[in-house]
C-alpha positions as CSV (number, residue, x, y, z in Angstrom):
1,M,0.0,0.0,0.0
2,S,1.4,3.4,-1.0
3,E,1.7,6.2,1.6
4,Q,-1.0,8.1,-0.3
5,T,-3.4,5.2,-0.2
6,A,-2.7,4.6,3.5
7,A,-3.3,8.2,4.2
8,S,-6.6,8.1,2.3
9,A,-7.7,5.0,4.3
10,I,-6.9,6.8,7.6
11,S,-8.9,9.8,6.6
12,R,-12.0,7.7,5.9
13,Q,-12.0,5.9,9.3
14,R,-15.2,6.5,11.3
15,V,-16.1,6.1,15.0
16,L,-17.2,2.5,15.7
17,Y,-20.5,3.4,17.3
18,T,-23.7,4.9,16.0
19,L,-27.1,6.1,17.1
20,P,-30.5,6.4,15.4
21,G,-30.6,9.6,13.4
22,T,-26.9,9.8,12.9
23,D,-27.2,9.7,9.1
24,A,-30.0,12.3,9.1
25,V,-28.1,15.0,10.9
26,P,-28.2,18.4,9.0
27,V,-25.0,20.4,8.6
28,Q,-24.6,24.1,8.1
29,R,-21.4,25.6,6.8
30,V,-20.6,29.2,7.8
31,P,-17.4,31.4,7.4
32,Y,-15.8,32.5,10.6
33,R,-12.6,34.1,9.6
34,L,-10.6,35.3,6.6
35,A,-7.1,34.0,6.7
36,D,-4.0,34.2,4.4
37,S,-5.0,30.8,2.9
38,G,-8.6,31.9,2.3
39,E,-11.9,31.7,4.0
40,L,-12.0,29.5,7.1
41,T,-15.4,27.9,7.8
42,L,-17.3,26.2,10.6
43,D,-19.5,23.1,10.1
44,V,-22.4,23.0,12.6
45,Y,-24.1,19.6,13.1
46,R,-27.5,19.6,14.7
47,P,-30.0,16.9,15.7
48,A,-32.3,15.8,12.9
49,E,-35.3,17.2,14.8
50,R,-34.9,21.0,15.1
51,A,-34.9,22.1,18.7
52,A,-37.0,25.0,20.0
53,A,-34.4,26.1,22.5
54,P,-30.7,26.8,21.8
55,L,-28.6,23.6,22.0
56,P,-25.4,22.9,24.0
57,A,-22.5,22.3,21.7
58,M,-19.2,20.4,21.5
59,I,-16.4,22.0,19.5
60,L,-14.0,19.4,18.0
61,V,-10.6,20.8,18.4
62,N,-7.9,20.6,15.7
63,G,-4.3,20.6,16.9
64,F,-2.7,20.6,13.4
65,S,-2.6,23.0,10.5
66,D,-5.0,22.0,7.8
67,I,-2.5,23.2,5.3
68,G,-0.3,20.2,6.3
69,A,-3.4,18.0,6.7
70,R,-4.4,18.5,3.1
71,Q,-0.9,17.6,1.9
72,M,-0.9,14.5,4.1
73,L,-4.5,13.3,4.1
74,G,-5.9,15.0,1.0
75,C,-8.5,16.9,3.1
76,S,-8.9,19.1,6.2
77,F,-9.3,17.4,9.6
78,S,-12.9,18.7,9.7
79,E,-13.6,16.6,6.6
80,T,-12.0,13.3,7.9
81,G,-14.3,10.4,8.8
82,A,-13.3,10.6,12.4
83,F,-14.3,14.3,12.9
84,V,-17.5,14.0,10.8
85,S,-18.7,10.8,12.5
86,W,-18.0,12.1,16.0
87,A,-19.8,15.3,15.1
88,R,-22.8,13.3,13.8
89,L,-22.8,11.2,17.0
90,F,-22.9,14.2,19.2
91,A,-25.8,15.7,17.2
92,A,-27.7,12.4,17.4
93,S,-27.2,12.6,21.2
94,G,-29.0,16.0,21.3
95,I,-25.8,18.2,21.2
96,A,-24.8,20.5,18.5
97,A,-21.3,19.8,17.2
98,V,-18.9,22.2,15.6
99,T,-15.9,21.4,13.4
100,Y,-13.8,24.0,11.7
101,S,-11.1,24.5,9.1
102,N,-8.0,26.3,10.2
103,E,-4.7,27.7,9.0
104,H,-3.0,27.3,12.4
105,P,-4.1,25.5,15.6
106,S,-4.5,28.9,17.3
107,D,-7.5,29.5,15.0
108,V,-9.6,27.5,17.5
109,R,-9.9,30.7,19.6
110,A,-11.5,32.5,16.7
111,A,-13.8,29.6,16.1
112,V,-14.9,29.4,19.7
113,G,-15.3,33.2,19.7
114,Y,-17.5,33.1,16.6
115,V,-19.7,30.4,18.1
116,R,-20.2,32.3,21.3
117,E,-20.8,35.6,19.5
118,H,-23.2,34.2,17.0
119,G,-24.8,31.5,19.2
120,A,-28.3,32.8,18.8
121,E,-28.3,32.6,15.0
122,L,-26.5,29.2,15.1
123,G,-29.1,27.8,17.5
124,I,-26.3,27.2,20.1
125,D,-26.4,28.1,23.8
126,A,-23.2,30.1,24.2
127,A,-23.1,29.3,28.0
128,R,-23.0,25.5,27.3
129,I,-20.0,24.8,25.2
130,G,-17.6,21.9,25.6
131,L,-14.5,20.6,23.8
132,W,-13.7,17.3,22.3
133,S,-10.3,16.1,21.0
134,C,-8.1,13.1,20.4
135,S,-4.4,12.2,19.9
136,G,-2.3,15.1,18.7
137,H,-5.2,17.5,18.8
138,S,-5.4,17.2,22.5
139,A,-2.5,19.4,23.5
140,T,-4.3,22.3,21.9
141,A,-7.6,21.4,23.6
142,L,-5.8,21.1,27.0
143,S,-4.3,24.6,26.5
144,L,-7.9,26.0,26.4
145,L,-8.5,24.6,29.9
146,M,-5.7,26.8,31.4
147,K,-6.8,29.4,34.0
148,D,-5.7,32.2,31.7
149,S,-7.0,30.9,28.4
150,G,-10.0,33.1,28.3
151,V,-12.1,30.2,26.8
152,S,-13.7,28.7,29.9
153,P,-15.5,25.7,28.4
154,V,-18.0,23.8,30.5
155,C,-16.2,20.5,30.1
156,A,-13.8,18.7,27.9
157,V,-13.3,15.2,26.5
158,L,-9.8,13.8,25.5
159,F,-9.4,10.5,23.7
160,Y,-5.9,8.8,23.9
161,P,-4.5,12.3,24.1
162,Y,-1.1,13.9,23.8
163,T,-1.1,16.3,26.7
164,I,1.6,18.1,28.6
165,D,5.2,17.6,29.6
166,L,5.6,17.7,33.4
167,D,8.5,17.3,35.8
168,G,11.1,17.9,33.1
169,A,9.9,15.2,30.7
170,T,10.0,15.8,26.9
171,E,7.6,13.1,25.5
172,I,5.1,15.7,24.2
173,A,7.8,18.0,22.8
174,D,9.4,15.1,21.0
175,A,6.1,13.8,19.6
176,S,5.2,17.4,18.5
177,T,8.4,17.6,16.5
178,Q,7.8,14.2,14.9
179,W,4.1,14.5,14.1
180,R,3.8,18.3,13.8
181,F,1.0,19.0,16.1
182,L,1.1,22.1,18.2
183,N,2.8,21.6,21.6
184,A,0.3,24.2,23.0
185,C,1.0,23.4,26.7
186,A,4.8,23.8,26.5
187,G,6.1,25.4,29.7
188,R,2.8,25.0,31.6
189,S,2.3,23.0,34.8
190,I,-0.6,21.3,36.5
191,D,-1.2,24.4,38.6
192,D,-2.1,26.3,35.4
193,V,-5.1,24.0,34.7
194,S,-8.5,25.3,35.7
195,P,-10.1,23.5,38.6
196,D,-13.5,24.5,37.2
197,V,-13.6,22.4,34.0
198,P,-14.5,18.7,34.4
199,L,-12.3,16.5,32.2
200,F,-13.1,13.1,30.7
201,V,-10.0,11.1,29.5
202,A,-10.1,7.9,27.6
203,R,-6.8,6.0,27.9
204,A,-5.7,3.3,25.4
205,G,-3.9,0.7,27.5
206,Q,-1.8,-0.6,24.6
207,D,-1.2,2.8,23.0
208,Q,1.8,2.3,20.7
209,M,2.6,6.0,20.3
210,P,6.0,6.7,21.9
211,G,5.7,8.5,25.2
212,L,2.0,9.2,25.0
213,N,0.8,7.1,28.0
214,R,3.9,8.0,30.1
215,A,2.9,11.7,29.8
216,L,-0.8,11.0,30.3
217,D,-0.2,8.9,33.4
218,R,2.0,11.6,34.8
219,L,-0.8,14.2,34.1
220,A,-3.4,12.0,35.7
221,A,-1.4,11.5,38.9
222,A,-0.7,15.2,39.1
223,A,-4.4,16.1,38.5
224,L,-5.5,13.7,41.3
225,A,-2.8,15.1,43.6
226,V,-4.4,18.6,43.4
227,N,-7.9,17.2,43.2
228,L,-8.8,18.3,39.7
229,P,-12.2,17.1,38.4
230,I,-10.9,14.3,36.1
231,T,-12.7,11.2,35.0
232,L,-10.2,8.6,33.6
233,V,-11.4,5.6,31.8
234,N,-8.8,2.9,30.8
235,H,-9.3,0.5,27.9
236,P,-6.7,-2.1,28.8
237,S,-6.4,-3.9,25.4
238,A,-6.9,-0.9,23.2
239,P,-4.4,0.6,20.7
240,H,-4.2,4.3,19.7
241,A,-7.3,5.4,17.9
242,F,-9.3,2.5,19.3
243,D,-12.6,4.3,18.7
244,L,-11.9,4.0,15.0
245,S,-10.1,0.7,14.8
246,Q,-11.1,-1.8,17.6
247,D,-14.7,-2.8,17.2
248,S,-15.4,-4.3,20.7
249,R,-17.9,-4.1,23.5
250,D,-15.4,-2.2,25.6
251,T,-14.8,0.3,22.8
252,R,-18.5,0.9,22.4
253,E,-19.1,1.2,26.1
254,I,-16.4,3.9,26.5
255,I,-17.8,5.9,23.6
256,R,-21.3,5.6,25.2
257,A,-19.9,6.6,28.6
258,S,-18.3,9.7,27.1
259,L,-21.5,10.7,25.5
260,R,-23.5,10.2,28.7
261,W,-20.9,12.2,30.6
262,V,-21.1,15.1,28.1
263,Q,-24.9,15.1,28.2
264,A,-24.8,15.3,32.0
265,H,-22.3,18.2,32.1
266,L,-24.0,20.1,29.3
267,A,-27.4,19.5,30.9
268,V,-29.0,17.7,27.9
269,P,-32.6,16.6,28.8
270,E,-33.1,12.8,28.9
């Protein structure tokens, strides 16, 4: 298999769980910023049945530049099967989901700002916004949980995440150099993380990405030591990207658990 064929296959992978109404989710595309590379857009996914009241929303955070993503995958991250299928899954769960194109990972701040400022016209409750991310996207998502980020999401979900280097470690910095995601938490400590944002973390017990679990385990221990609101779920047999690659009961249960957790924290009616 050529590198191009392999990249194309990766970009088509979808989350291994579905709900009724997933395929009927409507999507609205709106511009949110004009960048050097052109118009940057948001895709807003909503439940198939239009809600009378504004919906809570999950923003799917992109920790890479889409300029590089298009060269590597042939599409932006917002167009990959993983992002599209997770967005549809949130929408089928009664939560609006927002993906976005970017020029640089820092564009997430403009995307979040646009959703908050234009929440009424997007049908989104600006006071009930959470974050979702996975893998190399998660360092950028975690940076938005810092006390001084100015973002203040209600909650955040990280799947098999690259996170933060603590205690002089360099696993995240090394991985950032290798995989070209933004090491957005460089120089930060556990004391910088807001104690007011509940965090759900799904750990892949057999994660093959160098240093990822060592950094994650160090973060989890540090978070517990200062009593941060962290929920850690471990999938002992799972590889990296298990939500897309390991079709098992445990995989589906962890995905369901994350959805229930988000519904509870964003106050979605049962």
